C-alpha positions as CSV (number, residue, x, y, z in Angstrom):
1,M,167.3,67.1,150.9
2,T,166.1,68.1,147.3
3,S,166.0,71.8,146.9
4,A,163.0,73.6,145.4
5,A,165.1,74.7,142.3
6,E,166.2,71.0,141.7
7,L,162.5,69.9,141.9
8,A,161.6,72.6,139.5
9,R,164.4,71.7,137.1
10,S,163.1,68.1,136.8
11,A,159.2,68.8,137.3
12,S,156.8,67.0,135.2
13,A,154.9,69.0,132.7
14,D,151.7,68.8,134.8
15,A,153.5,70.3,137.7
16,I,155.2,73.2,135.9
17,P,152.2,75.6,135.6
18,A,152.0,76.0,139.4
19,L,155.8,76.6,139.4
20,L,155.5,79.5,136.9
21,H,154.0,81.7,139.8
22,D,156.6,80.8,142.4
23,A,158.2,83.8,144.2
24,S,161.8,82.3,144.1
25,D,164.1,83.4,141.4
26,D,166.1,80.4,141.9
27,V,162.9,78.1,140.9
28,L,162.3,80.2,138.0
29,F,165.8,80.1,136.6
30,A,165.6,76.2,137.3
31,L,162.5,75.9,135.2
32,L,164.1,77.5,132.2
33,D,166.5,74.4,132.3
34,N,163.5,72.0,132.4
35,P,163.2,70.3,129.0
36,R,159.5,69.9,129.6
37,L,158.9,73.7,129.8
38,D,157.2,74.5,126.6
39,L,156.1,77.6,124.7
40,S,152.7,77.9,126.5
41,H,154.6,77.8,129.8
42,L,156.9,80.4,128.7
43,E,154.1,82.7,127.5
44,I,152.4,82.5,130.9
45,L,155.8,83.3,132.6
46,L,156.3,86.3,130.4
47,E,152.9,87.7,131.7
48,R,154.3,88.1,135.2
49,K,155.4,91.8,135.6
50,D,157.6,91.1,138.6
51,L,160.2,89.0,136.7
52,P,163.7,89.9,137.4
53,S,165.7,91.5,134.5
54,R,168.4,88.7,134.8
55,L,165.8,86.2,134.0
56,L,164.4,88.0,131.0
57,E,168.0,88.4,129.7
58,E,168.3,84.7,130.2
59,I,165.3,84.0,128.1
60,S,166.6,86.0,125.2
61,R,169.6,83.9,125.1
62,H,167.6,80.8,124.0
63,K,167.6,80.7,120.3
64,K,164.7,78.0,120.0
65,W,162.4,80.4,122.1
66,L,163.3,83.5,120.1
67,A,162.2,81.6,116.9
68,E,158.7,82.3,118.4
69,Y,157.0,85.6,117.8
70,S,155.0,85.5,120.9
71,V,158.3,85.2,123.0
72,R,160.0,88.1,121.1
73,R,156.7,90.1,121.7
74,G,156.8,89.3,125.3
75,L,160.2,90.4,125.8
76,A,159.6,93.6,123.9
77,L,156.6,94.7,126.1
78,H,157.9,93.5,129.4
79,P,158.5,96.5,131.6
80,R,161.7,94.7,133.1
81,T,163.5,93.7,130.0
82,P,166.9,95.3,129.6
83,R,166.5,98.2,127.4
84,L,169.0,97.0,124.5
85,I,167.2,93.6,124.5
86,A,163.7,95.2,124.5
87,L,164.6,97.6,121.6
88,R,166.1,94.8,119.5
89,F,162.6,92.9,119.7
90,L,160.5,96.2,119.4
91,R,161.8,96.6,115.8
92,Q,160.4,93.2,115.0
93,L,156.8,93.8,116.2
94,Y,154.1,93.4,114.0
95,L,152.0,96.7,113.4
96,M,149.2,96.5,116.0
97,D,151.7,95.1,118.7
98,L,153.9,98.1,117.8
99,V,150.9,100.4,118.6
100,Q,150.4,98.6,121.9
101,A,153.9,99.2,122.7
102,S,153.5,102.8,122.0
103,L,150.5,103.1,124.4
104,L,151.3,101.0,127.3
105,P,152.1,102.7,130.4
106,S,154.1,99.8,131.7
107,V,156.4,100.2,128.6
108,P,159.5,102.6,129.6
109,A,158.8,106.0,128.0
110,E,162.0,105.8,125.8
111,L,160.7,102.7,124.1
112,R,157.2,104.1,123.7
113,R,158.8,107.0,121.8
114,I,160.9,104.7,119.6
115,A,157.7,102.8,118.8
116,D,156.1,105.9,117.7
117,E,159.1,106.7,115.4
118,L,158.9,103.2,114.0
119,L,155.2,103.5,113.2
120,V,155.6,106.9,111.5
121,A,158.4,105.6,109.5
122,R,156.2,102.8,108.3
123,L,153.4,104.9,107.2
124,P,154.4,105.4,103.6
125,Q,154.2,101.5,103.1
126,L,151.0,100.9,104.8
127,S,147.7,100.2,102.9
128,L,144.6,102.5,103.4
129,G,143.0,99.9,105.7
130,Q,146.0,99.8,108.0
131,K,146.1,103.7,108.0
132,L,142.5,103.8,109.1
133,T,143.1,101.4,111.9
134,L,146.1,103.4,113.0
135,A,144.0,106.7,112.7
136,R,141.5,105.3,115.3
137,R,143.8,103.7,117.7
138,A,147.3,104.9,117.5
139,S,149.2,107.4,119.7
140,A,148.9,111.1,119.4
141,R,152.1,111.3,117.4
142,V,151.1,108.7,115.0
143,A,147.7,110.3,114.6
144,G,149.2,113.6,113.8
145,A,151.6,112.1,111.2
146,L,148.4,110.5,109.5
147,L,146.7,113.9,109.7
148,A,149.7,115.6,108.0
149,E,149.6,113.1,105.1
150,G,146.4,114.8,104.0
151,H,144.2,111.8,103.0
152,D,140.6,113.1,103.7
153,R,139.1,109.7,105.0
154,V,142.2,109.1,107.4
155,A,142.5,112.8,108.5
156,R,138.8,112.8,109.6
157,I,139.2,109.5,111.6
158,A,142.4,110.9,113.2
159,L,140.7,114.0,114.3
160,E,138.3,111.6,116.5
161,N,141.4,109.7,117.9
162,P,141.2,109.9,121.8
163,F,145.0,110.2,121.9
164,L,145.3,113.3,119.6
165,T,146.5,116.3,121.2
166,E,146.2,119.9,120.2
167,A,150.0,120.0,120.1
168,Q,150.0,117.5,117.2
169,I,147.4,119.6,115.4
170,L,149.4,122.6,115.7
171,R,152.5,120.8,114.4
172,A,150.6,119.5,111.4
173,L,149.0,122.9,110.7
174,A,152.5,124.4,110.8
175,S,153.5,122.4,107.6
176,T,153.5,124.4,104.4
177,K,152.4,121.2,102.6
178,F,149.3,120.8,104.8
179,A,146.2,120.2,102.5
180,A,143.6,123.0,102.6
181,R,140.7,120.4,102.9
182,I,142.2,119.1,106.0
183,V,142.5,122.6,107.4
184,E,138.9,122.9,106.6
185,A,138.0,119.7,108.4
186,I,139.8,120.8,111.6
187,A,138.1,124.4,111.2
188,R,134.7,122.7,111.1
189,H,135.5,120.1,113.9
190,A,133.3,120.6,117.1
191,K,136.3,119.7,119.5
192,W,139.3,121.3,117.7
193,S,137.7,124.5,116.2
194,A,136.8,125.5,119.8
195,R,140.6,125.7,120.7
196,A,141.9,129.4,120.4
197,D,145.4,128.3,119.4
198,V,144.1,126.1,116.7
199,R,141.9,128.8,115.4
200,L,144.8,131.0,115.3
201,A,147.0,128.5,113.6
């Protein structure tokens, strides 16, 4: 009698989509050997948050799939990707995908912290437009780093960032190089000027 795994290994392209949601690890591993498994199938598979780490590790060994950015991104953001593999692909993410990695609760805390560090390290090379986008959407640490750069327009948007914390503002204010005009913007800000520690700083 033919096993489910054997059927998955030789399934037609039309039959593969249903198998991508199979609960059996054996079936999923067998699908990786199916020559009709294409990029669209793999992208759907990587959206499953319950994939075993061993399967993600196996995907990371296939050079033809790793040539695709969407696969590297899927592995970097998957909560069950082994740490070293996720870290390898995290460093290759485009700017806004790196922002997503730093904010997603499903991404391990250590990798979110590293994503923040990578974003802060890239700041000097970014255009004004990219910095404005980050000021609106990035994590507290990145927003704080943008604030500390002292660019008026970027700083004013960073002050409205919903992730910005008082701790990041205090850290920026502690810098001896912090621009006086940004201090003034904080002092006039409706939210931050009401914080006792910020006023003291």
